[in-house]
C-alpha positions in Angstrom: 22.8 15.9 -6.1 22.0 13.3 -3.3 21.5 9.4 -4.0 18.2 8.2 -4.8 17.1 6.1 -1.6 16.6 2.5 -2.0 16.7 -0.6 0.1 18.5 -3.6 -0.9 17.1 -6.2 1.5 13.8 -5.5 3.0 13.7 -8.6 4.9 16.9 -7.3 6.9 14.5 -4.5 7.9 11.9 -6.7 9.2 9.8 -6.9 6.2 8.5 -10.2 5.0 7.5 -10.9 1.4 4.1 -11.9 0.8 2.9 -13.8 -2.2 -0.7 -13.2 -3.3 -2.9 -14.3 -6.0 -4.7 -12.1 -8.7 -3.7 -8.6 -9.6 -1.9 -7.9 -6.1 0.4 -10.7 -7.0 1.0 -9.0 -10.5 2.2 -5.8 -9.1 4.7 -7.1 -6.5 6.2 -8.9 -4.9 4.6 -7.2 -1.8 6.3 -6.9 1.6 4.5 -6.7 4.9 5.8 -5.6 8.2 4.1 -5.4 11.8 4.6 -2.3 13.5 3.8 -0.8 16.5 0.8 1.2 15.2 -0.2 -1.4 12.9 0.6 -2.9 9.5 3.0 -1.5 6.7 3.0 -2.6 3.2 5.7 -2.3 0.7 7.0 -2.8 -2.8 10.4 -2.4 -4.2 10.1 -0.2 -7.6 11.6 -1.8 -10.8 11.7 -0.5 -14.3 8.6 -2.7 -14.9 6.7 -0.1 -12.7 7.8 2.9 -14.5 5.9 5.1 -17.1 7.0 6.6 -20.4 8.2 9.7 -18.2 10.8 7.2 -16.6 9.1 7.5 -13.2 6.9 5.0 -11.0 3.4 4.8 -12.7 0.5 6.7 -10.8 -1.4 3.6 -11.3 0.7 1.5 -9.5 1.2 4.0 -6.7 -2.9 4.0 -6.4 -3.1 0.3 -6.5 -0.3 -0.2 -3.8 -2.4 2.5 -1.7 -5.8 0.7 -2.3 -4.4 -2.7 -1.4 -2.5 -1.7 1.5 -5.7 0.3 3.0 -8.0 -2.6 2.2 -5.6 -5.0 4.0 -5.4 -2.7 7.1 -9.1 -2.4 7.2 -9.4 -6.0 6.9 -7.3 -6.6 9.9 -9.0 -3.8 11.9 -12.4 -5.4 11.4 -11.4 -8.9 12.5 -10.6 -10.1 9.1 -13.9 -9.0 7.2 -13.6 -8.6 3.5 -14.1 -5.1 2.3 -14.2 -3.8 -1.2 -13.2 0.0 -2.4 -16.0 2.3 -2.9 -13.7 5.5 -3.3 -10.2 6.1 -3.3 -9.0 9.7 -3.7 -5.4 9.7 -4.2 -3.1 12.6 -4.2 0.3 12.3 -5.8 3.2 14.6 -4.1 6.3 13.7 -5.4 7.9 11.1 -8.0 9.1 7.7 -7.3 11.9 6.1 -9.1 13.0 2.4 -10.0 15.1 1.0 -6.9 13.2 2.9 -4.2 11.2 1.0 -1.8 7.6 2.2 -1.7 6.2 1.9 2.0 2.4 2.3 2.9 0.8 3.1 6.1 -2.7 3.7 6.9 -5.4 4.0 9.6 -8.9 3.5 10.1 -10.5 6.9 10.7 -14.0 5.7 11.3 -15.9 2.3 10.8 -19.6 1.8 10.6 -21.4 -1.7 10.1 -21.0 -1.1 6.5 -18.4 1.4 5.7 -14.8 2.1 6.7 -13.3 5.4 6.1 -9.5 5.1 5.9 -6.2 7.4 5.4 -3.0 6.5 4.2 0.4 7.7 3.2 2.7 6.2 0.5 6.4 7.1 1.4 9.9 6.5 0.0 12.8 6.9 3.0 10.0 8.7 5.4 9.3 11.2 2.4 5.6 11.5 1.3 5.0 10.5 -2.5 1.3 10.0 -2.3 -1.5 10.2 0.0 -4.9 8.6 0.0 -8.4 8.7 1.4 -10.7 5.6 0.9 -14.1 4.4 1.6 -14.4 0.9 1.8 -17.5 -1.3 2.0 -17.8 -3.9 4.6 -18.7 -7.6 3.0 -20.3 -10.2 4.9 -18.2 -12.9 6.2 -14.3 -13.5 6.5 -12.2 -13.6 3.3 -8.7 -14.8 2.6 -5.9 -12.6 3.9 -5.0 -9.7 1.4 
């Protein structure tokens, strides 16, 4: 059996920790990294993120996908705030404490009032969950997600 992939120091791999207020700050700490194709968001799973079955709770995976896709949309729309209208999440594999969860996403289409997103949450390059989101664009700029 192979060892569980982990990341001991995200900052050594170009990730930087992001302190956020509110709910996003409670699930973290969250990490962010600028990549050639856009932004990636990460989280080091701990025992606090586990469900009674001993794997990372699906609600945490969904919250991380939601936050990352919203932040990617915010950046793509010149920092205009967006709120999630719908998020379809498909769980493909279990994640465990000690694993570094990474989310990457993309804007599929943007209109004046809606943004359609797709994203993938992975561990060491293996998909754990995918998501498709519809976000409502709000007026004006907002604080960094």
